C-alpha positions in Angstrom: -30.7 -61.7 14.7 -30.4 -65.2 16.1 -26.9 -66.0 17.4 -25.2 -69.1 18.7 -22.8 -68.5 21.6 -20.4 -71.3 22.6 -18.8 -70.2 25.9 -18.1 -72.2 29.0 -17.1 -69.4 31.4 -20.4 -68.5 33.3 -19.6 -64.8 33.9 -18.6 -64.2 30.3 -21.5 -66.1 28.9 -24.1 -64.4 31.1 -22.5 -61.0 30.3 -22.8 -61.6 26.5 -26.3 -63.2 26.6 -27.7 -60.3 28.7 -26.2 -57.7 26.4 -27.5 -59.4 23.3 -31.0 -59.6 24.8 -30.9 -55.9 25.6 -29.9 -55.2 22.0 -32.9 -57.1 20.8 -31.2 -60.3 19.6 -31.9 -64.0 20.4 -29.0 -66.0 21.7 -28.7 -69.8 22.1 -26.0 -70.5 24.7 -24.0 -73.8 24.7 -21.0 -74.6 26.9 -19.5 -77.5 24.9 -18.0 -77.6 21.4 -19.7 -80.8 20.5 -23.1 -79.3 21.4 -22.1 -76.2 19.5 -21.3 -78.2 16.4 -24.6 -80.0 16.5 -26.6 -76.8 16.9 -24.7 -75.0 14.2 -25.3 -77.7 11.6 -28.9 -78.3 12.7 -30.3 -74.8 13.1 -29.9 -71.6 11.1 -28.0 -68.8 12.8 -27.0 -65.3 11.7 -23.7 -65.3 13.5 -21.7 -67.8 15.7 -19.6 -66.5 18.6 -17.3 -69.2 19.9 -14.6 -69.3 22.6 -11.5 -71.1 21.3 -11.0 -73.0 24.6 -14.3 -74.8 25.3 -14.6 -78.4 26.5 -15.5 -81.4 24.4 -14.4 -79.9 21.1 -12.4 -76.7 21.0 -13.8 -73.7 19.2 -11.2 -73.9 16.4 -12.1 -77.6 15.6 -15.8 -76.8 15.9 -15.7 -74.1 13.3 -13.5 -76.2 11.0 -16.2 -79.0 11.2 -19.0 -76.4 10.6 -17.2 -75.3 7.4 -16.6 -78.9 6.3 -20.4 -79.4 6.6 -20.9 -76.6 4.1 -22.3 -74.1 6.7 -21.1 -70.6 5.9 -22.6 -68.8 9.0 -20.2 -65.9 10.0 -18.1 -66.8 13.0 -16.3 -64.7 15.6 -13.7 -66.3 17.9 -13.3 -65.1 21.5 -10.0 -65.9 23.1 -7.4 -64.9 25.6 -4.8 -65.9 23.1 -3.8 -62.8 21.2 -0.7 -63.6 19.2 -0.6 -62.9 15.5 -0.1 -66.6 14.6 -3.1 -67.6 16.7 -5.3 -65.0 14.9 -4.1 -66.3 11.6 -4.8 -69.9 12.7 -8.4 -68.9 13.7 -9.1 -67.1 10.4 -7.7 -70.0 8.4 -9.9 -72.4 10.3 -12.9 -70.6 8.9 -13.4 -67.8 11.4 -14.5 -64.4 10.1 -13.3 -62.2 13.0 -11.3 -62.5 16.2 -11.8 -60.7 19.5 -9.3 -61.0 22.4 -10.4 -61.1 26.0 -11.1 -58.9 27.9 -13.2 -57.0 25.4 -15.9 -54.3 25.5 -19.3 -55.6 24.8 -20.0 -52.6 22.5 -17.1 -53.8 20.3 -18.4 -57.3 20.2 -21.9 -56.0 19.3 -20.5 -53.8 16.5 -18.6 -56.8 15.0 -21.7 -59.0 15.2 -23.7 -56.4 13.4 -21.0 -56.0 10.7 -21.0 -59.7 10.1 -24.7 -59.9 10.2 -24.9 -57.4 7.3 -22.4 -59.3 5.2 -24.2 -61.4 2.6 -23.7 -65.1 3.3 -22.6 -67.5 0.5 -26.0 -69.1 0.2 -27.7 -65.7 0.0 -25.8 -64.9 -3.2 -27.6 -67.7 -5.1 -30.1 -66.7 -7.8 -32.1 -70.0 -7.5 -32.9 -72.5 -4.8 -33.9 -76.1 -5.3 -35.1 -78.8 -2.9 -36.1 -82.1 -4.7 -38.6 -81.1 -7.4 -39.3 -77.7 -5.8 -37.6 -74.8 -7.5 -37.4 -71.1 -6.7 -36.1 -68.4 -9.0 -35.0 -65.5 -6.8 -34.6 -63.1 -9.7 -38.0 -63.7 -11.4 -39.7 -64.4 -8.1 -41.1 -67.6 -9.5 -41.8 -71.0 -7.8 -42.4 -74.3 -9.6 -42.8 -77.9 -8.5 -42.5 -80.7 -11.0 -42.4 -77.9 -13.5 -45.8 -76.6 -12.5 -46.0 -72.9 -11.5 -47.1 -72.1 -7.9 -48.7 -68.8 -7.3 -47.5 -67.3 -4.0 -48.3 -64.1 -2.3 -45.2 -62.0 -1.3 -45.2 -63.1 2.3 -45.6 -66.7 1.3 -42.7 -66.4 -1.1 -40.5 -65.0 1.7 -41.6 -67.7 4.1 -40.8 -70.4 1.6 -37.4 -68.8 0.8 -36.4 -68.9 4.5 -37.4 -72.6 4.7 -35.6 -73.5 1.5 -32.4 -71.7 2.5 -32.5 -73.7 5.7 -33.2 -77.1 4.0 -33.0 -79.9 6.5 -32.7 -77.6 9.5 -35.2 -76.7 12.1 -36.5 -73.1 11.6 -38.1 -71.9 14.7 -41.2 -69.8 15.0 -39.1 -67.0 16.4 -36.7 -67.1 13.5 -39.7 -66.9 11.0 -41.2 -63.9 12.9 -37.9 -62.1 12.7 -37.0 -62.9 9.1 -40.3 -62.8 7.4 -42.3 -60.3 9.5 -39.4 -58.4 11.0 -40.9 -58.9 14.5 -38.3 -58.9 17.3 -41.0 -59.9 19.8 -43.7 -62.6 19.9 -47.0 -60.9 18.9 -48.9 -63.9 20.3 -50.8 -64.5 17.1 -51.2 -67.5 14.8 -49.7 -65.6 11.8 -46.9 -68.1 11.3 -49.2 -71.1 11.6 -51.7 -69.5 9.2 -49.2 -68.8 6.5 -47.6 -72.3 6.9 -51.0 -73.8 6.3 -51.5 -71.7 3.2 -48.1 -72.6 1.9 -48.7 -76.3 2.4 -51.9 -76.1 0.5 -50.0 -74.8 -2.5 -46.6 -76.5 -2.2 -47.5 -79.9 -0.7 -51.1 -81.0 -1.1 -51.2 -81.1 -4.9 -48.2 -83.4 -4.9 -47.4 -86.9 -3.6 -44.4 -86.1 -1.3 -44.8 -83.5 1.5 -41.7 -81.2 1.9 -42.8 -78.9 4.8 -42.8 -80.7 8.2 -43.7 -79.5 11.6 -41.2 -80.1 14.4 -43.3 -80.3 17.5 -42.9 -77.5 20.0 -40.0 -76.1 18.0 -40.8 -74.9 14.4 -40.7 -76.2 10.9 -38.3 -78.0 8.5 -38.3 -78.3 4.7 -36.8 -81.5 3.5 -37.5 -84.7 1.6 -38.8 -87.3 4.2 -36.5 -90.3 4.7 
């Protein structure tokens, strides 16, 4: 999984990042709530772990803003505040779980895995649409401007990930994990090759390209400004 950690305490942050890496997960660490909000609304994550008391924008306000932006990524609050009222406040702000410091990493990891298995709101859709590109998740059909597009299973999965993350940057690592189930970089051009094939079917026959390369980062599917 790819996780976003917003934590300003160096020892706690290093402890969590190291543990997640050992468990085979990718973790982006930010130490400011404003930066966390920007990342959470720009990139696609499986779980957000946020300390309530981070500088810039506190974790509670950050998750409220993430939810207001229509982002449903599961979120866990980390905090030294353990009162019932504080937990309720965190859950009502849009948090999905609450872990009081100090905590055992094994418990945090178990909670992350539990949230990662929970279907997200957008994953319950039966159809996806970006501009004139439509995907029927039940019939496994793709059309653009009403014209059917014949995709191989891997191409369909790749396009699905891009469409679910409409407007966000989807990194090469994320695509390797979600489409090929690789939790390491095989050092091949498999992603680039499949993106090229997908563009040939989804973009080239039409006037407006939807699949865009974000240099040195990954790809984004959106209608150009």
